SELUM-232009 format. One line per 2 residues: number of its first residue (from 1); for each residue y, z, x of N, C-alpha, C, O, CB. Coordinates in pm, 1 decimal. Glycine has a CB too. Example, Ala and Ser with C-alpha at 12.3 -4.5 7.8 and 13.67 -1.06 7.14 Angstrom:
BEGIN
1 = -569.0/780.0/1319.0/-450.0/780.0/1230.0/-330.0/780.0/1320.0/-331.9/846.5/1423.6/-447.3/904.6/1130.8  -225.0/708.0/1285.0/-106.0/714.0/1367.0/3.0/787.0/1290.0/113.8/803.9/1340.9/-59.8/572.5/1408.4
END
This chain:
BEGIN
1 = -6172.3/-6148.6/3611.7/-6057.2/-6142.0/3697.1/-5949.5/-6234.6/3641.5/-5978.9/-6344.8/3595.1/-6094.0/-6179.2/3841.9  -5828.5/-6190.1/3646.4/-5718.6/-6266.3/3587.7/-5694.5/-6399.4/3656.4/-5655.5/-6496.5/3591.5/-5593.1/-6185.4/3591.7
3 = -5717.1/-6405.2/3786.7/-5697.6/-6530.1/3860.0/-5794.7/-6637.5/3811.3/-5755.8/-6752.6/3791.9/-5715.2/-6507.1/4010.9  -5918.7/-6600.3/3792.1/-6019.4/-6695.7/3744.4/-5986.4/-6741.2/3602.5/-5997.5/-6859.9/3571.9/-6160.7/-6632.9/3748.9
5 = -5946.4/-6649.6/3516.6/-5910.7/-6686.3/3379.2/-5792.5/-6782.4/3377.7/-5791.0/-6877.5/3299.6/-5877.7/-6561.0/3296.6  -5693.5/-6758.2/3463.3/-5577.3/-6846.8/3470.2/-5618.5/-6985.9/3518.1/-5570.7/-7086.8/3466.2/-5469.9/-6787.9/3563.8
7 = -5707.1/-6990.5/3616.9/-5753.2/-7119.7/3667.7/-5826.4/-7197.6/3559.2/-5806.9/-7318.3/3544.6/-5844.5/-7100.1/3789.4  -5909.6/-7129.2/3484.3/-5985.8/-7196.4/3377.6/-5895.3/-7248.8/3267.6/-5925.8/-7350.5/3205.2/-6088.5/-7101.2/3317.8
9 = -5783.8/-7180.1/3243.1/-5693.5/-7224.0/3138.0/-5592.1/-7326.8/3186.4/-5522.4/-7388.4/3105.7/-5621.8/-7105.7/3080.3  -5583.6/-7345.4/3318.9/-5488.4/-7441.5/3373.4/-5352.6/-7381.9/3404.7/-5262.2/-7453.5/3447.6/-5471.2/-7554.1/3278.4
11 = -5336.5/-7251.6/3383.9/-5209.1/-7185.8/3413.5/-5192.7/-7171.5/3564.4/-5290.9/-7156.3/3637.1/-5201.0/-7047.0/3344.3  -5068.7/-7176.4/3610.8/-5041.4/-7163.4/3753.2/-4976.4/-7030.4/3788.6/-4932.4/-7011.3/3901.9/-4953.4/-7276.3/3798.7
13 = -4969.9/-6938.6/3693.0/-4913.9/-6806.4/3722.1/-5007.4/-6698.4/3670.4/-5078.9/-6716.2/3571.8/-4773.5/-6790.7/3659.4  -5004.2/-6585.3/3740.9/-5087.9/-6470.8/3706.1/-4999.5/-6347.0/3708.9/-4919.4/-6329.2/3800.6/-5210.2/-6456.2/3804.2
15 = -5014.3/-6261.4/3608.3/-4936.7/-6138.0/3602.0/-5031.3/-6019.9/3589.7/-5125.6/-6021.1/3510.7/-4837.1/-6140.6/3483.6  -5003.7/-5917.6/3670.1/-5080.3/-5793.8/3665.9/-4980.4/-5679.5/3669.7/-4915.3/-5655.8/3771.5/-5183.4/-5784.5/3784.7
17 = -4968.6/-5608.9/3558.2/-4867.8/-5503.0/3550.0/-4729.2/-5563.6/3557.1/-4696.0/-5652.8/3479.0/-4887.0/-5399.2/3662.6  -4647.7/-5515.7/3650.7/-4512.2/-5569.0/3664.4/-4502.0/-5674.6/3774.8/-4391.8/-5718.8/3807.3/-4414.9/-5455.8/3692.7
19 = -4614.6/-5715.3/3832.6/-4614.2/-5815.3/3939.8/-4663.5/-5949.3/3886.6/-4758.6/-5956.6/3808.8/-4701.9/-5769.1/4058.5  -4596.1/-6054.4/3930.9/-4629.9/-6189.1/3885.6/-4635.2/-6281.2/4007.1/-4548.5/-6275.5/4094.3/-4526.6/-6241.2/3780.2
21 = -4737.5/-6365.8/4011.7/-4752.4/-6462.4/4120.7/-4754.0/-6601.9/4060.1/-4827.7/-6628.4/3965.1/-4882.8/-6435.5/4204.1  -4672.2/-6691.1/4115.5/-4665.8/-6830.0/4071.2/-4725.5/-6917.4/4181.5/-4676.5/-6917.0/4294.4/-4518.0/-6873.1/4037.9
23 = -4830.1/-6991.4/4149.3/-4894.6/-7081.0/4244.9/-4841.6/-7222.1/4225.3/-4793.3/-7256.0/4117.3/-5048.8/-7077.9/4229.0  -4850.3/-7304.3/4328.8/-4801.3/-7441.7/4320.9/-4906.5/-7538.5/4268.6/-4873.2/-7643.2/4213.0/-4753.9/-7487.3/4456.5
25 = -5034.1/-7503.1/4286.6/-5140.4/-7593.9/4243.0/-5269.3/-7514.9/4222.6/-5280.7/-7399.4/4263.8/-5161.9/-7708.4/4346.3  -5365.3/-7579.5/4158.6/-5496.5/-7517.4/4142.7/-5566.6/-7503.7/4277.2/-5645.0/-7411.0/4297.5/-5583.0/-7598.9/4046.1
27 = -5538.5/-7595.8/4369.2/-5597.3/-7586.4/4503.5/-5547.8/-7460.8/4574.6/-5624.7/-7395.4/4645.0/-5563.1/-7712.2/4587.1  -5421.8/-7427.0/4557.2/-5368.0/-7305.5/4617.3/-5430.9/-7181.1/4553.5/-5457.2/-7082.4/4622.1/-5214.8/-7301.7/4602.6
29 = -5454.6/-7186.3/4423.6/-5520.6/-7075.4/4355.5/-5663.9/-7059.7/4405.8/-5710.3/-6947.5/4426.1/-5519.3/-7097.1/4202.9  -5734.7/-7171.6/4426.2/-5871.2/-7166.9/4476.2/-5874.6/-7110.1/4617.5/-5965.5/-7034.4/4651.7/-5934.2/-7306.5/4473.4
31 = -5777.3/-7145.7/4699.1/-5771.1/-7091.2/4834.9/-5750.1/-6940.0/4831.2/-5809.4/-6867.3/4911.0/-5658.1/-7158.8/4915.1  -5666.7/-6892.7/4739.8/-5644.6/-6748.7/4725.3/-5772.5/-6679.2/4680.5/-5806.5/-6572.5/4731.7/-5531.1/-6721.1/4624.9
33 = -5843.1/-6738.6/4586.1/-5967.7/-6681.4/4537.6/-6073.7/-6679.1/4648.2/-6148.9/-6582.3/4660.2/-6018.8/-6760.6/4416.5  -6079.7/-6784.4/4728.2/-6173.8/-6787.8/4840.4/-6142.2/-6676.0/4939.5/-6233.5/-6612.6/4992.3/-6169.3/-6925.1/4911.2
35 = -6014.1/-6651.4/4965.1/-5974.9/-6543.3/5054.4/-6014.8/-6407.2/5001.2/-6059.1/-6320.6/5076.6/-5826.7/-6546.8/5077.6  -5999.2/-6388.7/4871.9/-6039.2/-6262.5/4808.2/-6189.5/-6243.6/4821.1/-6236.3/-6134.6/4854.0/-5997.2/-6259.8/4659.1
37 = -6265.6/-6350.5/4795.0/-6411.4/-6343.7/4806.9/-6454.0/-6308.0/4949.3/-6546.9/-6229.5/4968.2/-6474.4/-6477.3/4765.3  -6387.3/-6364.5/5048.8/-6419.9/-6334.1/5187.9/-6389.5/-6188.7/5221.3/-6467.3/-6123.3/5290.7/-6342.9/-6426.3/5282.0
39 = -6275.8/-6137.4/5171.9/-6240.7/-5997.1/5195.3/-6344.0/-5903.3/5132.9/-6382.7/-5803.7/5194.0/-6101.1/-5966.9/5138.6  -6387.8/-5935.0/5012.7/-6488.9/-5852.3/4946.2/-6619.5/-5856.0/5023.8/-6684.2/-5753.0/5042.7/-6511.5/-5899.5/4801.3
41 = -6658.3/-5975.3/5068.7/-6783.0/-5989.6/5144.5/-6777.1/-5909.0/5274.1/-6875.5/-5845.0/5311.2/-6810.6/-6138.0/5175.5  -6663.7/-5911.4/5342.9/-6648.9/-5832.9/5465.8/-6656.5/-5683.7/5437.7/-6717.2/-5608.6/5514.1/-6516.7/-5866.0/5534.6
43 = -6595.3/-5640.9/5328.6/-6592.6/-5499.1/5294.4/-6728.3/-5444.2/5255.0/-6755.6/-5325.7/5274.3/-6496.1/-5475.9/5183.2  -6812.8/-5528.6/5200.4/-6944.8/-5483.6/5157.9/-7052.2/-5513.2/5262.1/-7167.6/-5473.9/5245.3/-6981.7/-5548.8/5026.6
45 = -7014.9/-5581.8/5368.7/-7109.9/-5613.8/5473.7/-7200.0/-5730.8/5441.6/-7297.9/-5754.5/5512.4/-7192.8/-5495.7/5502.8  -7169.4/-5803.9/5337.1/-7249.3/-5919.5/5298.7/-7180.6/-6046.4/5346.5/-7057.8/-6053.8/5352.8/-7271.4/-5923.5/5145.8
47 = -7260.7/-6144.8/5379.5/-7205.9/-6273.5/5416.3/-7178.7/-6353.3/5290.3/-7255.0/-6347.6/5193.8/-7301.1/-6349.5/5510.3  -7070.8/-6426.6/5292.1/-7035.3/-6510.4/5179.4/-7122.2/-6635.4/5181.9/-7139.7/-6698.0/5286.4/-6884.9/-6546.9/5182.2
49 = -7175.1/-6670.3/5068.1/-7256.0/-6791.3/5058.7/-7163.8/-6912.3/5060.3/-7061.9/-6915.8/4991.4/-7344.0/-6790.3/4930.4  -7200.8/-7009.3/5138.6/-7121.2/-7131.3/5147.6/-7203.3/-7247.3/5093.5/-7324.3/-7255.4/5114.6/-7076.2/-7158.8/5294.2
51 = -7135.8/-7335.4/5024.2/-7200.8/-7452.5/4966.4/-7135.3/-7575.5/5026.2/-7012.7/-7586.0/5029.8/-7190.9/-7453.1/4810.0  -7217.1/-7668.4/5073.0/-7167.0/-7792.1/5129.0/-7215.0/-7907.5/5042.8/-7331.2/-7912.1/5002.6/-7212.4/-7809.5/5275.6
53 = -7126.4/-7999.1/5015.1/-7160.4/-8117.3/4938.2/-7155.0/-8237.4/5030.9/-7058.7/-8254.9/5105.5/-7065.0/-8135.5/4816.9  -7257.5/-8319.1/5026.0/-7263.5/-8437.9/5109.8/-7244.0/-8559.2/5022.5/-7308.3/-8574.6/4918.7/-7397.2/-8446.3/5186.8
55 = -7153.7/-8645.4/5066.6/-7124.0/-8768.0/4993.3/-7148.5/-8885.6/5088.1/-7097.0/-8887.3/5199.9/-6976.0/-8768.1/4938.4  -7224.5/-8980.2/5044.8/-7249.9/-9095.9/5129.2/-7246.5/-9223.2/5045.8/-7264.4/-9221.1/4924.1/-7385.1/-9082.1/5201.1
57 = -7223.4/-9332.1/5114.1/-7227.9/-9461.7/5047.4/-7288.3/-9562.3/5144.8/-7291.8/-9539.8/5265.7/-7085.1/-9507.0/4999.9  -7334.6/-9670.7/5091.0/-7400.1/-9771.3/5173.3/-7299.0/-9871.8/5227.3/-7335.2/-9957.2/5308.2/-7508.5/-9843.2/5093.3
59 = -7176.4/-9864.0/5185.7/-7074.4/-9955.0/5236.8/-7068.1/-10089.2/5167.8/-7004.0/-10181.1/5218.7/-7096.5/-9977.1/5379.5  -7132.3/-10103.4/5053.7/-7129.1/-10230.0/4980.8/-7010.7/-10236.0/4891.0/-6991.1/-10335.5/4821.3/-7255.1/-10250.1/4900.7
END
């Protein structure tokens, strides 16, 4: 997918045919990709897998 390739290269714009999208940050691109993944999951009837990361410290 062109969005993923652009993210990996660090580019903030994606072009498909005559349409071009300019993103403000990689975080905005990731949010768009997450939305696409959710739409695909809904269309196929599958639940999207979610990953949670836990970060803790002892306070020292």
